[in-house]
Structure formats: C-alpha cells, structure tokens
C-alpha positions as CSV (number, residue, x, y, z in Angstrom):
1,X,-15.2,-5.4,-20.7
2,X,-13.6,-8.2,-22.5
3,X,-11.2,-9.3,-19.8
4,X,-13.3,-8.1,-16.8
5,X,-10.6,-5.6,-15.8
6,X,-11.6,-2.5,-13.7
7,X,-9.5,0.5,-14.7
8,X,-9.4,2.2,-11.3
9,X,-8.1,1.1,-7.9
10,X,-10.7,3.1,-6.0
11,X,-14.3,2.7,-4.9
12,X,-15.8,5.4,-7.2
13,X,-13.3,6.2,-9.9
14,X,-12.2,9.3,-7.9
15,X,-8.9,10.4,-9.5
16,X,-7.7,11.8,-6.1
17,X,-8.1,8.4,-4.5
18,X,-6.3,6.8,-7.5
19,X,-3.4,9.2,-7.1
20,X,-3.1,8.2,-3.4
21,X,-3.2,4.5,-4.3
22,X,-0.5,5.0,-6.9
23,X,1.7,6.9,-4.3
24,X,1.3,4.0,-1.9
25,X,2.2,1.5,-4.6
26,X,5.3,3.6,-5.5
27,X,6.5,3.6,-1.9
28,X,6.0,-0.2,-1.6
29,X,7.9,-0.8,-4.8
30,X,10.8,1.7,-4.1
31,X,11.3,1.0,-0.4
32,X,10.2,-2.6,0.2
33,X,10.1,-4.7,-2.9
34,X,13.8,-4.4,-3.8
35,X,14.4,-7.6,-5.7
36,X,12.5,-9.7,-8.3
37,X,10.7,-12.7,-7.1
38,X,10.8,-16.0,-9.1
39,X,7.4,-17.2,-8.1
40,X,4.0,-15.5,-7.5
41,X,4.0,-17.1,-4.0
42,X,7.4,-15.4,-3.2
43,X,6.0,-12.1,-4.5
44,X,2.8,-12.4,-2.4
45,X,4.9,-13.1,0.8
46,X,7.2,-10.2,0.1
47,X,4.2,-7.9,-0.6
48,X,2.4,-8.9,2.6
49,X,5.6,-8.3,4.6
50,X,6.0,-4.9,2.9
51,X,2.4,-3.9,3.7
52,X,2.9,-4.9,7.3
53,X,6.0,-2.9,7.6
54,X,4.4,0.1,5.9
55,X,1.5,0.0,8.3
56,X,3.2,-0.9,11.5
57,X,6.8,0.3,11.4
58,X,7.2,3.1,8.9
59,X,6.4,6.6,10.3
60,X,4.6,8.9,8.0
61,X,5.2,12.7,7.7
62,X,1.5,13.2,7.0
63,X,0.6,11.4,10.2
64,X,3.0,13.5,12.4
65,X,5.6,10.8,12.2
66,X,3.3,8.1,13.5
67,X,2.5,4.8,11.8
68,X,-0.9,4.2,10.2
69,X,-1.6,1.5,12.7
70,X,-0.9,3.8,15.6
71,X,-3.2,6.5,14.2
72,X,-5.9,3.9,13.4
73,X,-5.8,2.5,17.0
74,X,-6.1,6.0,18.5
75,X,-9.1,6.8,16.3
76,X,-10.8,3.5,17.1
77,X,-10.0,3.5,20.8
C-alpha cells in the first residue's frame, strides 16, 4: 500500500472482530471523549483515561455487570 495503512483493526481481517472493535470505539467516543482536544498529547491522555475507565470502572451487560478487569482477573487467577 502506498501509505502503509492496514484497513482492518483485527488480527486476521475477521469482520466479526472488526465489528467488536468498532463498537468499543463508539462507546469510547460517546461516553468518555466528550470534548475536542487541542493537541495530540491531550487526546492521548484523555484516551488513556477513557480506556482505563472502560476496563476498570464501567460494568458491562455482556459480562454480567462486571468490569473487563474483574473478569480477566477471575479467569487468570
């Protein structure tokens, strides 16, 4: 590719994985990134805070109202 851009956000161009990634991106944009940042550094900081909140504080219906971090710890422990 001319600009070395990979068209998928998944490991094997699986459209089901891509749909999940787009859903997570939509949640991050709608629930956490509520204002425009003036610099890339501000955006990166806000994005990292949003991902942390998504994984550690936001309960998920698909996870029986647990956080991803909680489910991951139970599976790893």
